[in-house]
Biopython code that builds the backbone (N, CA, C, O; Angstrom):
import numpy as np
from Bio.PDB.StructureBuilder import StructureBuilder

atoms = [
    (1, "MET", "N", (123.180, -112.585, 168.528)),
    (1, "MET", "CA", (123.046, -112.930, 167.148)),
    (1, "MET", "C", (124.358, -113.711, 166.734)),
    (1, "MET", "O", (125.506, -113.369, 167.019)),
    (2, "LYS", "N", (123.997, -114.757, 166.051)),
    (2, "LYS", "CA", (125.188, -115.641, 165.564)),
    (2, "LYS", "C", (125.461, -115.379, 164.175)),
    (2, "LYS", "O", (124.536, -115.315, 163.366)),
    (3, "PHE", "N", (126.793, -115.207, 163.803)),
    (3, "PHE", "CA", (127.161, -114.821, 162.444)),
    (3, "PHE", "C", (127.851, -116.037, 161.883)),
    (3, "PHE", "O", (128.625, -116.644, 162.622)),
    (4, "ASN", "N", (127.667, -116.418, 160.755)),
    (4, "ASN", "CA", (128.373, -117.434, 159.964)),
    (4, "ASN", "C", (129.866, -117.172, 159.716)),
    (4, "ASN", "O", (130.698, -118.078, 159.661)),
    (5, "ARG", "N", (130.130, -115.937, 159.577)),
    (5, "ARG", "CA", (131.626, -115.455, 159.328)),
    (5, "ARG", "C", (131.847, -114.227, 159.972)),
    (5, "ARG", "O", (130.915, -113.441, 160.141)),
    (6, "HIS", "N", (133.158, -113.948, 160.403)),
    (6, "HIS", "CA", (133.508, -112.690, 160.980)),
    (6, "HIS", "C", (134.867, -112.225, 160.061)),
    (6, "HIS", "O", (135.743, -113.033, 159.754)),
    (7, "ILE", "N", (134.890, -111.037, 159.742)),
    (7, "ILE", "CA", (136.002, -110.491, 159.211)),
    (7, "ILE", "C", (136.570, -109.431, 160.066)),
    (7, "ILE", "O", (135.953, -108.395, 160.314)),
    (8, "PHE", "N", (137.831, -109.716, 160.548)),
    (8, "PHE", "CA", (138.451, -108.851, 161.531)),
    (8, "PHE", "C", (139.459, -107.900, 160.608)),
    (8, "PHE", "O", (140.243, -108.491, 159.865)),
    (9, "ILE", "N", (139.463, -106.643, 160.628)),
    (9, "ILE", "CA", (140.295, -105.865, 159.820)),
    (9, "ILE", "C", (141.100, -105.156, 160.812)),
    (9, "ILE", "O", (140.539, -104.563, 161.734)),
    (10, "CYS", "N", (142.480, -105.170, 160.684)),
    (10, "CYS", "CA", (143.372, -104.453, 161.567)),
    (10, "CYS", "C", (143.375, -103.099, 161.454)),
    (10, "CYS", "O", (143.557, -102.627, 160.331)),
    (11, "THR", "N", (143.184, -102.253, 162.536)),
    (11, "THR", "CA", (143.094, -100.816, 162.475)),
    (11, "THR", "C", (144.099, -100.307, 163.452)),
    (11, "THR", "O", (144.007, -99.144, 163.843)),
    (12, "ASN", "N", (145.085, -101.118, 163.892)),
    (12, "ASN", "CA", (146.093, -100.746, 164.778)),
    (12, "ASN", "C", (146.901, -99.537, 164.296)),
    (12, "ASN", "O", (147.223, -99.417, 163.114)),
    (13, "HIS", "N", (147.246, -98.571, 165.318)),
    (13, "HIS", "CA", (148.025, -97.461, 165.015)),
    (13, "HIS", "C", (149.249, -97.598, 165.878)),
    (13, "HIS", "O", (149.154, -97.910, 167.065)),
    (14, "ARG", "N", (150.476, -97.350, 165.244)),
    (14, "ARG", "CA", (151.805, -97.333, 166.079)),
    (14, "ARG", "C", (152.443, -95.999, 165.759)),
    (14, "ARG", "O", (152.108, -95.284, 164.814)),
    (15, "GLU", "N", (153.404, -95.729, 166.644)),
    (15, "GLU", "CA", (154.119, -94.511, 166.406)),
    (15, "GLU", "C", (154.993, -94.703, 165.248)),
    (15, "GLU", "O", (155.431, -95.802, 164.906)),
    (16, "ALA", "N", (155.248, -93.509, 164.613)),
    (16, "ALA", "CA", (156.092, -93.529, 163.558)),
    (16, "ALA", "C", (157.487, -94.003, 163.922)),
    (16, "ALA", "O", (157.997, -93.679, 164.994)),
    (17, "GLY", "N", (158.155, -94.834, 162.961)),
    (17, "GLY", "CA", (159.501, -95.325, 163.135)),
    (17, "GLY", "C", (159.583, -96.694, 163.880)),
    (17, "GLY", "O", (160.658, -97.222, 164.161)),
    (18, "THR", "N", (158.415, -97.203, 164.165)),
    (18, "THR", "CA", (158.284, -98.676, 164.681)),
    (18, "THR", "C", (157.796, -99.662, 163.508)),
    (18, "THR", "O", (157.995, -99.461, 162.310)),
    (19, "ARG", "N", (157.250, -100.552, 163.957)),
    (19, "ARG", "CA", (156.653, -101.591, 162.958)),
    (19, "ARG", "C", (155.687, -100.885, 162.085)),
    (19, "ARG", "O", (155.153, -99.868, 162.525)),
    (20, "PRO", "N", (155.378, -101.351, 160.784)),
    (20, "PRO", "CA", (154.351, -100.734, 160.081)),
    (20, "PRO", "C", (153.004, -100.883, 160.844)),
    (20, "PRO", "O", (152.846, -101.675, 161.774)),
    (21, "SER", "N", (152.051, -100.050, 160.363)),
    (21, "SER", "CA", (150.751, -100.037, 160.993)),
    (21, "SER", "C", (149.551, -100.015, 160.119)),
    (21, "SER", "O", (149.316, -99.034, 159.412)),
    (22, "CYS", "N", (148.784, -101.059, 160.142)),
    (22, "CYS", "CA", (147.583, -101.028, 159.308)),
    (22, "CYS", "C", (146.634, -99.978, 159.434)),
    (22, "CYS", "O", (145.953, -99.674, 158.455)),
    (23, "GLY", "N", (146.502, -99.375, 160.541)),
    (23, "GLY", "CA", (145.679, -98.242, 160.804)),
    (23, "GLY", "C", (145.987, -97.143, 160.106)),
    (23, "GLY", "O", (145.098, -96.331, 159.854)),
    (24, "HIS", "N", (147.381, -96.926, 159.654)),
    (24, "HIS", "CA", (147.756, -95.852, 158.881)),
    (24, "HIS", "C", (147.577, -96.080, 157.292)),
    (24, "HIS", "O", (147.756, -95.173, 156.479)),
    (25, "ASP", "N", (147.211, -97.363, 156.951)),
    (25, "ASP", "CA", (147.014, -97.656, 155.672)),
    (25, "ASP", "C", (145.640, -98.043, 155.332)),
    (25, "ASP", "O", (145.344, -99.138, 154.854)),
    (26, "ASN", "N", (144.843, -97.134, 155.588)),
    (26, "ASN", "CA", (143.317, -97.286, 155.240)),
    (26, "ASN", "C", (142.601, -98.396, 156.126)),
    (26, "ASN", "O", (141.677, -99.067, 155.667)),
    (27, "GLY", "N", (143.078, -98.550, 157.421)),
    (27, "GLY", "CA", (142.429, -99.768, 158.189)),
    (27, "GLY", "C", (140.974, -99.326, 158.454)),
    (27, "GLY", "O", (140.097, -100.174, 158.286)),
    (28, "LEU", "N", (140.643, -98.129, 158.837)),
    (28, "LEU", "CA", (139.229, -97.838, 159.192)),
    (28, "LEU", "C", (138.470, -97.683, 157.915)),
    (28, "LEU", "O", (137.278, -97.990, 157.901)),
    (29, "GLU", "N", (139.050, -97.239, 156.861)),
    (29, "GLU", "CA", (138.348, -97.139, 155.580)),
    (29, "GLU", "C", (137.927, -98.493, 155.039)),
    (29, "GLU", "O", (136.858, -98.664, 154.453)),
    (30, "LEU", "N", (138.872, -99.503, 155.277)),
    (30, "LEU", "CA", (138.657, -100.888, 154.875)),
    (30, "LEU", "C", (137.394, -101.446, 155.758)),
    (30, "LEU", "O", (136.559, -102.174, 155.221)),
    (31, "VAL", "N", (137.306, -101.120, 156.954)),
    (31, "VAL", "CA", (136.193, -101.619, 157.817)),
    (31, "VAL", "C", (134.877, -101.084, 157.171)),
    (31, "VAL", "O", (133.927, -101.812, 156.886)),
    (32, "THR", "N", (134.920, -99.769, 156.975)),
    (32, "THR", "CA", (133.751, -99.181, 156.332)),
    (32, "THR", "C", (133.327, -99.840, 154.961)),
    (32, "THR", "O", (132.165, -100.137, 154.682)),
    (33, "ALA", "N", (134.274, -100.005, 154.253)),
    (33, "ALA", "CA", (134.103, -100.579, 152.819)),
    (33, "ALA", "C", (133.550, -101.958, 152.929)),
    (33, "ALA", "O", (132.607, -102.259, 152.198)),
    (34, "PHE", "N", (134.076, -102.890, 153.826)),
    (34, "PHE", "CA", (133.519, -104.159, 154.017)),
    (34, "PHE", "C", (132.111, -104.175, 154.597)),
    (34, "PHE", "O", (131.289, -104.978, 154.156)),
    (35, "LYS", "N", (131.815, -103.355, 155.526)),
    (35, "LYS", "CA", (130.439, -103.266, 155.993)),
    (35, "LYS", "C", (129.384, -102.921, 155.136)),
    (35, "LYS", "O", (128.258, -103.408, 155.237)),
    (36, "LYS", "N", (129.806, -101.874, 154.069)),
    (36, "LYS", "CA", (128.960, -101.484, 153.051)),
    (36, "LYS", "C", (128.834, -102.567, 151.958)),
    (36, "LYS", "O", (127.758, -102.729, 151.383)),
    (37, "ALA", "N", (129.894, -103.290, 151.673)),
    (37, "ALA", "CA", (129.747, -104.240, 150.623)),
    (37, "ALA", "C", (128.898, -105.486, 151.179)),
    (37, "ALA", "O", (128.168, -106.122, 150.418)),
    (38, "ILE", "N", (129.008, -105.761, 152.346)),
    (38, "ILE", "CA", (128.163, -106.756, 153.016)),
    (38, "ILE", "C", (126.754, -106.383, 153.116)),
    (38, "ILE", "O", (125.878, -107.199, 152.828)),
    (39, "LYS", "N", (126.486, -105.211, 153.505)),
    (39, "LYS", "CA", (125.138, -104.757, 153.596)),
    (39, "LYS", "C", (124.474, -104.590, 152.278)),
    (39, "LYS", "O", (123.279, -104.864, 152.156)),
    (40, "ASP", "N", (125.243, -104.122, 151.209)),
    (40, "ASP", "CA", (124.633, -103.848, 149.899)),
    (40, "ASP", "C", (124.143, -105.195, 149.307)),
    (40, "ASP", "O", (123.208, -105.253, 148.508)),
    (41, "ARG", "N", (124.824, -106.259, 149.745)),
    (41, "ARG", "CA", (124.560, -107.654, 149.318)),
    (41, "ARG", "C", (123.489, -108.422, 150.140)),
    (41, "ARG", "O", (123.130, -109.566, 149.860)),
    (42, "GLY", "N", (123.010, -107.687, 151.186)),
    (42, "GLY", "CA", (122.001, -108.255, 152.025)),
    (42, "GLY", "C", (122.518, -109.385, 152.935)),
    (42, "GLY", "O", (121.742, -110.258, 153.323)),
    (43, "LEU", "N", (123.867, -109.379, 153.293)),
    (43, "LEU", "CA", (124.515, -110.404, 154.090)),
    (43, "LEU", "C", (124.873, -109.930, 155.576)),
    (43, "LEU", "O", (125.577, -110.567, 156.358)),
    (44, "ASN", "N", (124.325, -108.822, 155.800)),
    (44, "ASN", "CA", (124.590, -108.154, 157.279)),
    (44, "ASN", "C", (124.043, -109.066, 158.384)),
    (44, "ASN", "O", (124.468, -108.928, 159.532)),
    (45, "THR", "N", (123.157, -109.951, 158.102)),
    (45, "THR", "CA", (122.707, -110.825, 159.192)),
    (45, "THR", "C", (123.496, -112.071, 159.320)),
    (45, "THR", "O", (123.306, -112.800, 160.294)),
    (46, "ASP", "N", (124.358, -112.369, 158.422)),
    (46, "ASP", "CA", (125.098, -113.676, 158.377)),
    (46, "ASP", "C", (126.596, -113.307, 158.562)),
    (46, "ASP", "O", (127.345, -114.082, 159.158)),
    (47, "ILE", "N", (127.068, -112.038, 158.017)),
    (47, "ILE", "CA", (128.433, -111.877, 158.011)),
    (47, "ILE", "C", (128.627, -110.525, 158.928)),
    (47, "ILE", "O", (127.802, -109.612, 158.972)),
    (48, "ARG", "N", (129.782, -110.562, 159.601)),
    (48, "ARG", "CA", (130.113, -109.473, 160.458)),
    (48, "ARG", "C", (131.483, -108.907, 160.112)),
    (48, "ARG", "O", (132.450, -109.666, 160.179)),
    (49, "ALA", "N", (131.638, -107.728, 159.776)),
    (49, "ALA", "CA", (132.951, -107.046, 159.567)),
    (49, "ALA", "C", (133.227, -106.106, 160.638)),
    (49, "ALA", "O", (132.337, -105.307, 160.928)),
    (50, "GLN", "N", (134.323, -106.082, 161.267)),
    (50, "GLN", "CA", (134.525, -105.214, 162.346)),
    (50, "GLN", "C", (136.089, -104.952, 162.509)),
    (50, "GLN", "O", (136.935, -105.714, 162.040)),
    (51, "LYS", "N", (136.359, -103.890, 163.163)),
    (51, "LYS", "CA", (137.704, -103.421, 163.376)),
    (51, "LYS", "C", (138.411, -104.308, 164.404)),
    (51, "LYS", "O", (137.736, -104.835, 165.288)),
    (52, "ALA", "N", (139.677, -104.495, 164.340)),
    (52, "ALA", "CA", (140.494, -105.313, 165.308)),
    (52, "ALA", "C", (141.674, -104.522, 165.609)),
    (52, "ALA", "O", (142.074, -103.590, 164.911)),
    (53, "GLY", "N", (142.228, -104.946, 166.710)),
    (53, "GLY", "CA", (143.569, -104.483, 167.003)),
    (53, "GLY", "C", (144.588, -105.297, 166.333)),
    (53, "GLY", "O", (144.259, -106.060, 165.425)),
    (54, "CYS", "N", (145.719, -105.192, 166.692)),
    (54, "CYS", "CA", (146.833, -105.873, 165.898)),
    (54, "CYS", "C", (146.602, -107.316, 165.794)),
    (54, "CYS", "O", (146.222, -108.030, 166.721)),
    (55, "LEU", "N", (146.890, -107.735, 164.460)),
    (55, "LEU", "CA", (146.707, -109.168, 164.178)),
    (55, "LEU", "C", (148.146, -109.788, 164.048)),
    (55, "LEU", "O", (148.277, -110.952, 163.669)),
    (56, "ASP", "N", (149.198, -109.015, 164.360)),
    (56, "ASP", "CA", (150.580, -109.469, 164.324)),
    (56, "ASP", "C", (150.981, -109.867, 162.846)),
    (56, "ASP", "O", (151.740, -110.808, 162.617)),
    (57, "ALA", "N", (150.469, -109.154, 161.953)),
    (57, "ALA", "CA", (150.869, -109.270, 160.557)),
    (57, "ALA", "C", (151.221, -108.015, 159.870)),
    (57, "ALA", "O", (150.938, -107.763, 158.699)),
    (58, "CYS", "N", (151.913, -107.181, 160.754)),
    (58, "CYS", "CA", (151.997, -105.722, 160.428)),
    (58, "CYS", "C", (152.848, -105.574, 159.095)),
    (58, "CYS", "O", (152.559, -104.723, 158.253)),
    (59, "GLU", "N", (153.784, -106.343, 158.971)),
    (59, "GLU", "CA", (154.780, -106.272, 157.775)),
    (59, "GLU", "C", (154.115, -106.593, 156.449)),
    (59, "GLU", "O", (154.652, -106.344, 155.370)),
    (60, "TRP", "N", (152.891, -107.172, 156.585)),
    (60, "TRP", "CA", (152.073, -107.625, 155.334)),
    (60, "TRP", "C", (150.695, -106.712, 155.224)),
    (60, "TRP", "O", (149.771, -107.008, 154.466)),
    (61, "GLY", "N", (150.698, -105.641, 156.034)),
    (61, "GLY", "CA", (149.432, -104.763, 156.171)),
    (61, "GLY", "C", (149.243, -104.054, 154.830)),
    (61, "GLY", "O", (150.079, -103.947, 153.933)),
    (62, "PRO", "N", (147.945, -103.574, 154.860)),
    (62, "PRO", "CA", (146.804, -103.843, 155.707)),
    (62, "PRO", "C", (146.445, -105.278, 155.786)),
    (62, "PRO", "O", (146.436, -105.934, 154.744)),
    (63, "SER", "N", (146.154, -105.818, 156.895)),
    (63, "SER", "CA", (145.938, -107.099, 157.104)),
    (63, "SER", "C", (144.510, -107.403, 157.768)),
    (63, "SER", "O", (144.036, -106.664, 158.631)),
    (64, "LEU", "N", (143.892, -108.504, 157.314)),
    (64, "LEU", "CA", (142.588, -109.039, 157.878)),
    (64, "LEU", "C", (142.620, -110.445, 157.964)),
    (64, "LEU", "O", (143.489, -111.099, 157.388)),
    (65, "VAL", "N", (141.593, -111.027, 158.750)),
    (65, "VAL", "CA", (141.499, -112.428, 158.752)),
    (65, "VAL", "C", (139.937, -112.705, 158.730)),
    (65, "VAL", "O", (139.108, -111.977, 159.276)),
    (66, "VAL", "N", (139.678, -113.770, 158.075)),
    (66, "VAL", "CA", (138.314, -114.216, 157.967)),
    (66, "VAL", "C", (138.014, -115.506, 158.768)),
    (66, "VAL", "O", (138.605, -116.548, 158.487)),
    (67, "TYR", "N", (137.134, -115.448, 159.726)),
    (67, "TYR", "CA", (136.800, -116.726, 160.477)),
    (67, "TYR", "C", (135.472, -117.220, 160.292)),
    (67, "TYR", "O", (134.587, -116.396, 160.064)),
    (68, "PRO", "N", (135.170, -118.540, 160.360)),
    (68, "PRO", "CA", (135.920, -119.425, 161.139)),
    (68, "PRO", "C", (137.077, -120.061, 160.272)),
    (68, "PRO", "O", (137.775, -120.907, 160.832)),
    (69, "GLU", "N", (137.304, -119.784, 159.162)),
    (69, "GLU", "CA", (138.385, -120.478, 158.357)),
    (69, "GLU", "C", (139.886, -119.994, 158.946)),
    (69, "GLU", "O", (140.821, -120.795, 158.943)),
    (70, "GLY", "N", (140.014, -118.878, 159.358)),
    (70, "GLY", "CA", (141.324, -118.471, 159.827)),
    (70, "GLY", "C", (142.133, -118.036, 158.575)),
    (70, "GLY", "O", (143.361, -118.088, 158.643)),
    (71, "VAL", "N", (141.572, -117.640, 157.520)),
    (71, "VAL", "CA", (142.259, -117.141, 156.381)),
    (71, "VAL", "C", (142.685, -115.745, 156.492)),
    (71, "VAL", "O", (141.864, -114.838, 156.630)),
    (72, "PHE", "N", (144.064, -115.533, 156.431)),
    (72, "PHE", "CA", (144.639, -114.067, 156.570)),
    (72, "PHE", "C", (144.858, -113.632, 155.291)),
    (72, "PHE", "O", (145.289, -114.376, 154.410)),
    (73, "TYR", "N", (144.545, -112.281, 155.099)),
    (73, "TYR", "CA", (144.799, -111.541, 153.901)),
    (73, "TYR", "C", (145.913, -110.485, 154.104)),
    (73, "TYR", "O", (146.008, -109.853, 155.156)),
    (74, "LYS", "N", (146.720, -110.325, 153.094)),
    (74, "LYS", "CA", (147.767, -109.274, 153.199)),
    (74, "LYS", "C", (147.589, -108.234, 152.087)),
    (74, "LYS", "O", (146.990, -108.444, 151.032)),
    (75, "HIS", "N", (148.190, -107.068, 152.454)),
    (75, "HIS", "CA", (148.191, -105.849, 151.503)),
    (75, "HIS", "C", (146.949, -105.612, 150.816)),
    (75, "HIS", "O", (146.923, -105.408, 149.602)),
    (76, "VAL", "N", (145.839, -105.630, 151.593)),
    (76, "VAL", "CA", (144.426, -105.393, 151.195)),
    (76, "VAL", "C", (144.292, -103.887, 150.944)),
    (76, "VAL", "O", (144.745, -103.046, 151.721)),
    (77, "THR", "N", (143.659, -103.608, 149.841)),
    (77, "THR", "CA", (143.236, -102.303, 149.439)),
    (77, "THR", "C", (141.853, -102.167, 149.165)),
    (77, "THR", "O", (141.105, -103.114, 148.922)),
    (78, "LEU", "N", (141.523, -100.966, 149.206)),
    (78, "LEU", "CA", (139.968, -100.721, 148.972)),
    (78, "LEU", "C", (139.425, -101.308, 147.727)),
    (78, "LEU", "O", (138.244, -101.633, 147.607)),
    (79, "ALA", "N", (140.346, -101.438, 146.777)),
    (79, "ALA", "CA", (139.929, -102.103, 145.388)),
    (79, "ALA", "C", (139.726, -103.583, 145.612)),
    (79, "ALA", "O", (139.063, -104.226, 144.798)),
    (80, "ASP", "N", (140.238, -104.129, 146.622)),
    (80, "ASP", "CA", (140.205, -105.617, 146.931)),
    (80, "ASP", "C", (138.895, -106.065, 147.564)),
    (80, "ASP", "O", (138.562, -107.249, 147.517)),
    (81, "VAL", "N", (138.137, -105.127, 148.162)),
    (81, "VAL", "CA", (137.052, -105.437, 149.169)),
    (81, "VAL", "C", (135.982, -106.180, 148.383)),
    (81, "VAL", "O", (135.539, -107.189, 148.930)),
    (82, "ASP", "N", (135.491, -105.847, 147.183)),
    (82, "ASP", "CA", (134.423, -106.514, 146.437)),
    (82, "ASP", "C", (134.739, -107.812, 146.059)),
    (82, "ASP", "O", (133.877, -108.689, 146.004)),
    (83, "GLU", "N", (136.171, -108.045, 145.733)),
    (83, "GLU", "CA", (136.590, -109.338, 145.311)),
    (83, "GLU", "C", (136.463, -110.347, 146.446)),
    (83, "GLU", "O", (135.900, -111.439, 146.363)),
    (84, "ILE", "N", (137.022, -109.868, 147.445)),
    (84, "ILE", "CA", (137.020, -110.641, 148.728)),
    (84, "ILE", "C", (135.631, -111.261, 149.058)),
    (84, "ILE", "O", (135.376, -112.458, 149.186)),
    (85, "VAL", "N", (134.825, -110.250, 149.166)),
    (85, "VAL", "CA", (133.311, -110.487, 149.479)),
    (85, "VAL", "C", (132.676, -111.385, 148.536)),
    (85, "VAL", "O", (131.979, -112.316, 148.941)),
    (86, "GLU", "N", (132.890, -111.148, 147.193)),
    (86, "GLU", "CA", (132.303, -112.189, 146.301)),
    (86, "GLU", "C", (132.906, -113.417, 146.205)),
    (86, "GLU", "O", (132.215, -114.436, 146.193)),
    (87, "GLU", "N", (134.310, -113.464, 146.124)),
    (87, "GLU", "CA", (134.864, -114.852, 145.951)),
    (87, "GLU", "C", (134.993, -115.535, 147.271)),
    (87, "GLU", "O", (134.599, -116.700, 147.338)),
    (88, "HIS", "N", (135.521, -114.928, 148.387)),
    (88, "HIS", "CA", (135.523, -115.694, 149.599)),
    (88, "HIS", "C", (134.256, -115.845, 150.369)),
    (88, "HIS", "O", (133.861, -116.964, 150.696)),
    (89, "ILE", "N", (133.619, -114.780, 150.664)),
    (89, "ILE", "CA", (132.527, -114.754, 151.485)),
    (89, "ILE", "C", (131.386, -115.429, 150.863)),
    (89, "ILE", "O", (130.729, -116.240, 151.517)),
    (90, "ILE", "N", (131.074, -115.124, 149.522)),
    (90, "ILE", "CA", (129.839, -115.594, 149.005)),
    (90, "ILE", "C", (130.159, -117.034, 148.256)),
    (90, "ILE", "O", (129.371, -117.974, 148.365)),
    (91, "ASN", "N", (131.304, -117.127, 147.535)),
    (91, "ASN", "CA", (131.555, -118.288, 146.814)),
    (91, "ASN", "C", (132.497, -119.294, 147.480)),
    (91, "ASN", "O", (132.828, -120.314, 146.877)),
    (92, "ASN", "N", (132.917, -119.033, 148.670)),
    (92, "ASN", "CA", (133.818, -119.841, 149.445)),
    (92, "ASN", "C", (135.158, -120.149, 148.830)),
    (92, "ASN", "O", (135.720, -121.231, 149.001)),
    (93, "ARG", "N", (135.659, -119.150, 148.100)),
    (93, "ARG", "CA", (136.993, -119.349, 147.393)),
    (93, "ARG", "C", (137.842, -118.289, 147.782)),
    (93, "ARG", "O", (137.670, -117.184, 147.268)),
    (94, "PRO", "N", (138.861, -118.494, 148.735)),
    (94, "PRO", "CA", (139.765, -117.474, 149.124)),
    (94, "PRO", "C", (140.479, -116.864, 147.897)),
    (94, "PRO", "O", (140.803, -117.565, 146.939)),
    (95, "VAL", "N", (140.725, -115.467, 147.958)),
    (95, "VAL", "CA", (141.420, -114.895, 146.909)),
    (95, "VAL", "C", (142.936, -115.036, 147.065)),
    (95, "VAL", "O", (143.637, -114.346, 147.804)),
    (96, "VAL", "N", (143.353, -116.056, 146.241)),
    (96, "VAL", "CA", (144.716, -116.702, 146.472)),
    (96, "VAL", "C", (145.852, -115.631, 146.438)),
    (96, "VAL", "O", (146.801, -115.690, 147.221)),
    (97, "ARG", "N", (145.724, -114.708, 145.553)),
    (97, "ARG", "CA", (146.696, -113.651, 145.313)),
    (97, "ARG", "C", (146.933, -112.735, 146.648)),
    (97, "ARG", "O", (147.954, -112.060, 146.780)),
    (98, "LEU", "N", (145.918, -112.778, 147.599)),
    (98, "LEU", "CA", (145.934, -112.001, 148.693)),
    (98, "LEU", "C", (146.164, -112.742, 149.965)),
    (98, "LEU", "O", (146.439, -112.141, 151.004)),
    (99, "VAL", "N", (146.061, -113.982, 149.903)),
    (99, "VAL", "CA", (146.174, -114.901, 151.076)),
    (99, "VAL", "C", (147.741, -114.700, 151.723)),
    (99, "VAL", "O", (148.767, -114.736, 151.043)),
    (100, "ASN", "N", (147.697, -114.530, 152.867)),
    (100, "ASN", "CA", (148.899, -114.441, 153.557)),
    (100, "ASN", "C", (149.412, -115.789, 154.077)),
    (100, "ASN", "O", (148.811, -116.428, 154.942)),
    (101, "THR", "N", (150.488, -116.164, 153.537)),
    (101, "THR", "CA", (151.191, -117.511, 154.044)),
    (101, "THR", "C", (152.294, -117.254, 154.962)),
    (101, "THR", "O", (152.996, -118.184, 155.356)),
    (102, "PHE", "N", (152.484, -116.077, 155.318)),
    (102, "PHE", "CA", (153.431, -115.604, 156.390)),
    (102, "PHE", "C", (154.968, -115.870, 156.000)),
    (102, "PHE", "O", (155.885, -115.936, 156.819)),
    (103, "GLU", "N", (155.089, -116.008, 154.621)),
    (103, "GLU", "CA", (156.478, -116.169, 154.245)),
    (103, "GLU", "C", (157.290, -114.983, 154.494)),
    (103, "GLU", "O", (156.799, -113.856, 154.429)),
    (104, "LYS", "N", (158.606, -115.211, 154.798)),
    (104, "LYS", "CA", (159.507, -114.129, 155.086)),
    (104, "LYS", "C", (159.500, -113.139, 153.963)),
    (104, "LYS", "O", (159.382, -113.518, 152.798)),
    (105, "LEU", "N", (159.628, -111.833, 154.302)),
    (105, "LEU", "CA", (159.692, -110.797, 153.396)),
    (105, "LEU", "C", (161.050, -110.691, 152.781)),
    (105, "LEU", "O", (161.283, -109.816, 151.947)),
]
sb = StructureBuilder()
sb.init_structure("model")
sb.init_model(0)
sb.init_chain("A")
sb.init_seg("    ")
for serial, (resi, resn, name, xyz) in enumerate(atoms, 1):
    if name == "N":
        sb.init_residue(resn, " ", resi, " ")
    sb.init_atom(name, np.array(xyz, "f"), 0.0, 1.0, " ", f" {name:<3s}", serial, name[0])
structure = sb.get_structure()
């Protein structure tokens, strides 16, 4: 099956005391929320949301990336899921306030 877009949500877990870990900050819950939001809108044949390993954006986590555009999002919360689906996935407008430009912290 070919999907028009993929949403990869970091669910990586690290040991305490190392780099931040998206998996500790609702990573799996974000996967579930994106899958539900996509299914509820009848988009699950065109859009795929799935868990991913480290996206190397740990300091900006929870992180995700939308392909094929390659738009990275930072500090994503469960409250942001519907906005990302509506604005970026449906209306092709990335949610600017959450886009990760990888500027130094």
